[in-house]
N, C-alpha and C positions, 0 to 999 in steps of 0.2 A: 911113854912115846914119845919119840923126840923127832918133830916135821919142821920143814920150813913150811909158812906163812907168810903170806906177801899180804899186804893190809894196806886197801886208802886210804890218803893222811888220811882222810878226814876221821877215820874210825880210829886210826890209829894216837891222835890229839885227842879225839875224845878219849882212850883207856886211858893217855899219860894224864890225863885229867882226871880220873877214877882215881888210878892209880896216889896218886896226891893227898886227892881230898881221902881216900879211904884208908892211908898206909899200907894194903895189900902191893903184892911185887905184882909185877907188868903180866907172869903169868898168873899168878894169880883172878888176874881182873877177867885175863879175856876166855876162863877154863869155865867164869861163874856166868860171863857172860854168855857165854855158846852156850850153855847150858839150860837160862836162862830161855833162850832161842829155841833152841830147839823143843824144849819142856811147850811154849806156845806153840811150837809149829803145829805141832802132835794134837793140841787142845780142838776136835768140832768144833767146825762154827754154829751158829743159829740160824737158823731161818731170819728170818727180818718180820719183824711184829707187823701185822695187816689187820685195818679194821674195813670190813666188808659194811659197809654204810644198807640199812635199814628201810623201805620205804613206810611211812606211817600212817600212810592215808589223813596223812591232812589237807582241811576245805584248801580248793584255790585260790589262790589271793593270801595265805596263811601269812601272814609275819610276826618270826620272831622277835625282833631288834621293838616291837612294841611291847616291855614285857605287862604291860595294866592291859589292854588289850586280852594279852596270852591270861591272867588269871580270871580277866573278867568272861569271856568262854568257859573258864575250868568249873569254876566258882559261882558264877551269875553275875548280875550286878550290884550285888551288895555285898560282896568279898570287904568290905571296908571295919 
């Protein structure tokens, strides 16, 4: 199919660079990248991964920053 297409200057520049790099014709480069873009646009987008925090019911004032206290609480004072 023959059609007239007006490209933005930055897009035309990138296509010319691609033709020099790959050795493809301008037409082949345009068709390739249109196919890639249209294929990606059809794919469904994933829902973002969300982590839901759960209250573990730890004692008031419990501090995870002091690993020594955490180990002592879990394993007792003779953990060494």
